[in-house]
N, C-alpha and C positions, 0 to 999 in steps of 0.2 A: 504494500500500500504506500502510495506516495506521501511524503512528509507534508503536513499541513503548513502552508506558507503563512507567515505573519503579515499583519496589515502593514502596508508600506508607510503609512503615517506613523505607526508605532515604531517601525524600524528606525526612522529618522528622528523620532522623539518630538514631532511637531503636531499641531492641531490640523484638522481638515481645512480650516480657513487660512492656513499659513501662506504668506506672500512668497514670491519668487526669492526675495532676498533672505527670508528666514529659511527657506529650503536649502539655499546655497550655503548659508552659514552652518547649518546642521550637518550637511554633507561634508564640508571641508573639515569640520572638527572630527567626525567619525572616520573619515578616510585617513586622516593622519594617525588616529588612534589604532586602527586595525590593519594598517598597510603591512603586507607580508615581509617587506625588507626590514621593518622595525620589529617584527615578531617572527624571526626565523624558526621554522619547525613547528610553529603553533598552528595546528589544523583548525582549531576553533576560531582563531583570529582571521585565518584565511577565509573561512566560511562566512564569518561576520562581514568581512570586507566585501565579499561577493554580494551578500545580501544588501548592504548599504548602497553599492553601486547600482544594483538592479532597481532598488526603490527610487533612487534619484533619477535614473534614466527614464522611468515612467512618469514620475511626478513633475519633472522639469519640462516635459513636453505637454503643451496645452491640450492637444487632441487626445493623447494617451491618458492624461490625467482625467479628462472628462469621461472617457470610457471606463476608467477604473472607478471613478466616483459613482458611475451608474450601474456597472455590472460586476465590480470587484475584480479579482484576478482573472475571471473568465473573459473580461473585456480586453485583456492585454496579453494573456498567456496563449501561445500558439497551440499548446496541448488541448485547449478548449475550442480550437478552430476559429479564433477571432483575431489572429495575427498578434504581433507583439514584439518583444525585445529581440527575437531571433535566437534565443537560447544562449546562455552563458555570456561571454564577453565578445564573441565573434562579431556581433553587430552593435556593440555598445557605443552610443554616441555621447561623447564627453560634453557636448553643448558648449557653453561659454566658460567652463571650468579650466583654468590654466594649471596643469599639473606642475609646471616649473615653479609657479608661484606657491603651490601648496607644499611641495617636497624639497625645493631648492635648498632650504636651510639645513636639511638633514644630510644631503649628499654632496654639498660643496659645488654644485653646478646646476644649470637649468635642465628641466626635462623636455625632451622633444624639441630641441633647437635652442636651448639656452646657450648664450655665447659669453666667452671670456673677453676681456679687453685685448685689443690688438697688441701683442708683445713687441711689435716693431714700431708702434706709434711713439711720437716724441714724449719724453717723460722729464719732468722737472727734477733737478738734482737735490741732493741731501741738504737739509738745513743743519748747519753746524752751530754749536754753542760754546762760548768761552767766557772768561771773566777778566776784569782788570781792577786794580786797586789804586785810588788816587787820594790826595790830601784834601782837607776841608777847603783850603783856598783854591785848589785846582777845580774842585766841584763848583765853587762859587763863580769863578771867572772863565772856566773852560780851559782846555789844554789839548795837546796832541800826544798820543801814546803809540808806541810801536808794539804790536803783539805778534806772536808766532802761532800759526794754525797749521794743522795737518789736514789736507783735503784731497779728494780725488779730482784729477784733471784729465781732460781728453788726451789720449796718447798721441804724442807728436809724431810718432813713427807711422802709425796706421790711420791717424786722424779719426780715431774713434770707431773704426770698422771692426777691429779685432783680428783682421786678416793680415797675413804676411804680404810684403810688397809683391805686386803682380798677380795676386789671387783674389778671389771673391768667395763669399759664403754661398752655400747651396741651400735652396729652399727645402725644408724638411719634407721628405716624401711621405712620411706617416701622417702628419697633420696638415700638410700643404701650406705651411707658413702661418697657420692660425695659432700655434702653440698649445692647442688642446685637441683631445680626441674624444669620440663618443664611446660610451661603455653601456652595454646592455645589462640590465639588472632584472632578476626574476626569470620567468619563463612561461611559455604558453600564454594564457590569458592575462598574466600578471607581468608582462614584459614592459619595462620602462627604460628610456634612454637618459643617461646622465653624461656630463662632460667632466674631464679631468685633465691636468697638465700632461702634455706629451712627454713620455719617458725618454724617447730617442733624442730629442733636442732640448730636454729639460725646460720645456715651456717657452723657449726663445723663438721658435718658428724657423730657425735656420741652423745649419751645421757648418762649422768652420773646420775644414780639413787641414789647413796650414795656418796655425795661429801666429799672430804677431809675436816675435821673440821678446819684445819689451813688456807688453801688457799681458802676454799669455792668453790672448783671445778675449780679454774682458773689455777692451776698448778704452780703458782708463788706467791711470797710474796714480800712486799716492805720493804727494810732495809736501815738503815743509815750505810755507810762505810767510814772509814778514809783511805785515800790513800796517800802515799808519792810520790811526783812528782819530778823528776830530771829535772831541767830547764837548758838547755844548755847555755854555755857561748856565748855571742854575740847576744842573742835574743833581738828583738826590740819591741817597743810598738805596740800593735795591732796584733802581730803574735800569732799563736796558736800551741799548742802541742796536738798530737793525741796519746792516749793510747789505743792500740788495745785490745779488749776483756774486757775492764773495764766498758762497758755500760750495758744496760739491758740484762737480760737472754734471750736466744733464745727459740723458741717454737719447740716442737716435735723433740728435739735433734739438733736443729740448733745452730750455733755459737752465742756467745754473741756479742752485739754491741760494738761500740767504745765510748770512752770518749774524747770530744774535750774541751781543756782548753785554753781560751783566756787570753793573758798576757797583763796587764797594767803596764807601767813603770812610777814611780814617777819622775818628773823632778828634776835635781840637781840644787842646789843654786850656783854652780860654773861653771859647764860644760854644754855645749850644744852638742848634737850629730846629725850627719848626716851620716847614714850608719855606716861605721866603723871609720869614722873620728870624732875627738873630738875637740871642739873649746873652747878657754879660752881668756878672756881679762885680761891683766896684767897691773896694775897701776904702774907707775914709776914717780919719781920726775924730775923736770927740770934739776937739777944737774946731776942726773943719766943719763938722756938722752943725755946731753951735753958731760959729761966726760966719759961715759961708766960705767958699773958696773957688778958685779956678782949678778945675780938674783936668788932667790929661787922660782922655778916654781912648783905649785901644778899639779900633774897628778893623774890618777886613780890608779897608782901603788905607789903613795907617792910623796914626794917632790924631785925635781932634781935641780941641779945647772946649770945655763946657763950664759955665759959671753956675755953681750950685748955690742956691739962696741960703741965707742964714736960717738956722732953726730946722734944717731938713731932718726928718725922722728916719731912723733905721727902717729898711724895708720899702722906702719910697722908690718908685720906678719912674723914670723919665724916658722919653722917646727921642731918638735921633732919626729923623725922617730921611729915607733914601739911602740909609747905610746898611741895609740888609742884603739879602741874596737877590741877584737878578732873576727875573721870571724867565723860565726856560723857553717861553714863546716869544721872548724879546720885548714884552710889554711892561717896561718899568722895573722898579726894584722894591723890595720890601723894606721894612724899618728895623732899626736896632733898639732893643729895650734894655736899659741899664738900671739895675736894682742896687740901691745903696746898702752896703753892709758895714756896720760899725766895727772898727778895730779897737779892742780893749787891751791896754798895755799889760804885760805880764810881770813887769818889775818897774819900780820907781826909785829915783834918788831921794835923799832927804829934802832937797830943795823942791822937787816936784810934789812930794807929799805935803809939804807946808803950803805950797801954792794951792793945792786941791782942798786942803783943810780951810784955807782962807776963803776959797770960793764957796765951800759948803756953808761956812759961817755966814757969808754974805747972802746966801740963798735961804738962810733961816734954818738950816739943818743943825742938829746937835752934834757937836764935835767932842768926843770923849776918847779916852785911851782904849776903851774896849769897843769903841764905835768905828768911825771912819778911819782914824789913824791906826787903831789896833788892827783893823782888817788888812791894811797894807803891810803892817809889820809882820803879821802872821804869814802872809804870802812870801815875804822875804826870807823868814826863818825856814820855811819849807824848802826853799831852794838851797 
């Protein structure tokens, strides 16, 4: 007795009112799940795969689906005298399902005509990376540095062909220059074609019988090159410079790659940077802070004079406009911010102590042996 067939809608797991898109989505999912190449030796998966394909072949065809909806399996099964799928997979119509799209991710190539990129098409060269370290001032104002890079260059002997002088490469007879070959998978009703790199030419599409003696047939050689790099003013630590065309040589006439240079900036023992702003701590004496003074302030441009007003408090910050880092895009400069830091003497002479005691008395402070005078005496004894 023939095995009772399951309802096609049940097979695909969709409702009877399912749209074409819903049918296709269900089919794609189940076809991946039960494909024989993914379930080698599993007879139940093979049978399920056949059942899924049969169901979709009927339901994806409007006329067959209409007959099936009206008469069931009798409307589409040839065993019932009503025509149908033609039995098995011999007459199976894949419709608008692209098997290359479904299975390509599993087998590394397209099904039924999937193509690899032309191995002899122009290809861009390798992008190289290196680094350079510069000083704080060099980063601020720009500089030139010479660096050494190792890169592939087109062979000067064969001009990139890889062939010895007077010879040419042969088009691979196995893949006919495509670099890939078709491979049949499965068998019988479950045969599918995939593509894979040609083993004879290693995917290059050509065979070099007499390689160039300098590059050994690769078409390129490795060389050390010294390159002068112009580092723009205002560059910051961790930023990078790209030199177009200074990377590895291209293939088959393609352009050379780029050279990326990462810049490290050594910290300054005086200045601190934040963007285009420069920060500095300026030590001053108690007398200078009280009476005011003309200060000599270091900047990245050199020393400048600044008049500090009397009574300036410790921690006060003032701005020197235009004394910061130049903008890397060339639009002006940042400012320098100077913070006043009070210097406290660590030792005093007797005359200095007396003067301070007199100042304290004039300010109305109590001057006692255990007080102000005693404080300085204790510090002196400790030394």
